[in-house]
C-alpha positions in Angstrom: 41.5 114.1 111.6 41.0 111.5 108.5 37.7 110.4 107.7 38.1 107.5 105.3 36.2 105.0 104.5 37.3 101.6 103.6 34.5 100.4 101.7 34.5 103.4 99.7 38.2 102.9 98.8 37.5 99.9 97.7 34.7 100.4 95.8 36.8 103.8 93.7 39.8 101.0 93.2 37.4 98.5 91.6 36.1 101.2 89.5 39.3 102.2 88.1 40.1 98.8 87.4 36.5 98.7 85.8 37.7 101.9 83.9 40.9 101.0 82.7 39.3 97.8 81.2 37.2 100.0 78.8 40.1 102.1 77.8 40.7 101.9 74.1 44.7 100.5 73.6 46.3 102.8 72.6 45.4 105.0 76.2 46.0 101.9 78.2 49.4 101.5 76.5 50.1 104.8 77.3 48.9 104.5 80.9 51.4 101.4 81.2 54.2 102.9 79.8 53.8 106.2 82.3 53.8 103.7 85.4 56.6 101.8 83.7 58.4 104.8 83.6 58.0 106.6 86.9 58.5 102.7 88.7 62.3 102.8 86.5 62.8 106.7 87.5 61.7 105.8 91.7 63.8 102.4 91.3 67.3 103.9 89.5 66.4 106.8 92.5 66.5 104.5 95.0 69.7 102.9 94.3 71.7 106.3 94.9 72.2 106.3 98.8 74.1 102.4 98.0 76.3 104.2 95.5 77.3 106.9 97.8 78.2 104.6 100.3 80.3 103.0 98.2 82.2 105.8 97.0 82.9 106.8 100.6 84.8 103.5 101.3 86.6 104.5 99.0 86.8 108.5 99.1 91.0 109.8 99.4 92.0 106.8 97.4 92.6 107.9 93.9 91.0 105.8 91.0 92.7 102.6 89.8 92.6 103.1 86.1 92.9 107.0 86.1 95.8 107.8 88.4 97.7 110.8 87.5 101.6 110.3 86.5 104.1 112.8 86.4 107.4 112.6 84.2 110.5 112.8 85.5 112.7 115.9 84.7 114.6 115.4 81.1 117.3 117.2 80.8 119.2 118.7 77.6 121.1 116.1 75.6 118.7 113.5 76.8 116.5 113.2 73.9 117.9 112.6 70.4 116.7 113.5 67.0 117.3 112.4 64.1 116.6 112.7 60.7 114.7 111.5 58.4 112.1 111.3 60.5 110.9 108.3 62.4 107.5 108.0 60.8 105.8 105.4 63.2 106.7 108.1 65.6 105.0 110.5 63.4 101.7 108.5 63.2 101.4 107.4 66.6 102.1 111.2 67.9 99.5 112.3 65.6 97.0 110.0 67.3 98.2 111.4 70.6 97.6 115.2 69.1 94.6 113.9 68.0 93.7 112.2 70.8 94.9 114.9 74.1 96.0 117.8 72.2 93.7 118.9 69.5 91.2 120.0 71.8 93.6 123.3 72.9 96.5 123.4 70.4 96.2 123.9 66.7 99.3 123.3 64.1 98.8 126.5 62.9 100.6 129.7 64.8 97.0 130.6 66.0 96.2 129.9 69.8 92.7 128.1 70.3 93.0 127.6 74.6 97.1 126.6 74.3 99.5 127.8 71.8 99.9 126.9 68.3 102.3 124.0 67.6 103.6 125.5 64.3 107.2 126.7 64.6 107.5 125.5 68.3 110.3 122.9 67.4 112.2 126.0 66.0 111.6 128.0 69.3 111.8 125.4 71.8 114.7 122.6 72.5 113.3 119.3 72.6 114.0 118.6 76.5 111.6 121.4 77.0 108.9 120.4 74.7 109.4 116.7 76.5 109.1 118.5 79.8 105.9 120.8 78.7 104.1 117.3 77.6 105.0 115.2 81.1 105.4 117.6 83.8 103.6 120.6 83.4 103.7 121.2 87.2 107.3 121.1 87.3 107.5 123.5 84.7 105.1 126.1 85.5 107.1 126.2 88.7 110.9 126.8 87.5 110.7 127.5 84.1 110.4 131.2 82.9 108.9 130.6 79.8 106.3 128.5 80.9 105.1 130.8 82.9 105.0 133.8 80.4 102.8 131.2 78.6 100.3 130.7 81.0 100.0 134.4 81.8 99.4 134.8 77.6 96.8 131.7 77.7 95.4 132.1 81.4 94.8 128.4 81.4 97.0 126.1 82.9 97.7 123.1 80.9 96.3 119.7 82.0 98.1 116.2 83.2 97.4 114.2 79.9 99.5 111.5 81.8 101.5 110.6 78.4 104.7 109.0 79.1 108.0 109.9 77.9 108.0 107.6 75.6 104.4 108.8 74.1 106.0 112.4 74.2 108.6 111.4 72.3 106.1 110.8 70.0 104.3 113.6 69.9 107.7 115.7 69.1 108.6 113.4 65.9 105.0 114.6 65.1 105.5 118.1 66.0 108.8 118.2 64.1 107.0 116.6 61.1 104.6 119.7 61.4 107.4 121.9 61.5 108.6 120.4 58.1 111.1 118.5 59.0 111.7 115.8 56.8 
């Protein structure tokens, strides 16, 4: 049972206003900021339902800017390596390494998350390296060496959405890392 007296409520409200008017400016500023922050928080939480509805309309559709791509299998002999190295490709490949590979692979033979890259171009054929970069899923299904790497590292390499041409530049950077001039 609610026994609220409207006249009493109005009186309490006006007394509160008088207290606010008599506050020091710094205390008043703190109170105003507290109410403003609370209001912003409630407003930001209030739109959550609308955002969920927008997402549910597009559920099942891939994001247009983040579509995952898988490369086609590169066969032996399709990748031509030349000496001297293409320095533009080395520079571009280093950029890809720093952006997409460095978090898991070191340039030494030390394993981080994935295996280190030192000597990889002497141990593996160019087409194998390109396939591992562009089509990890296919390699883990078909290739015994890729399966052994997965057993050793215990972490599946994610698809980095690198094209065959970009992977060729990463290969050139790997060759440079292995001392090819």
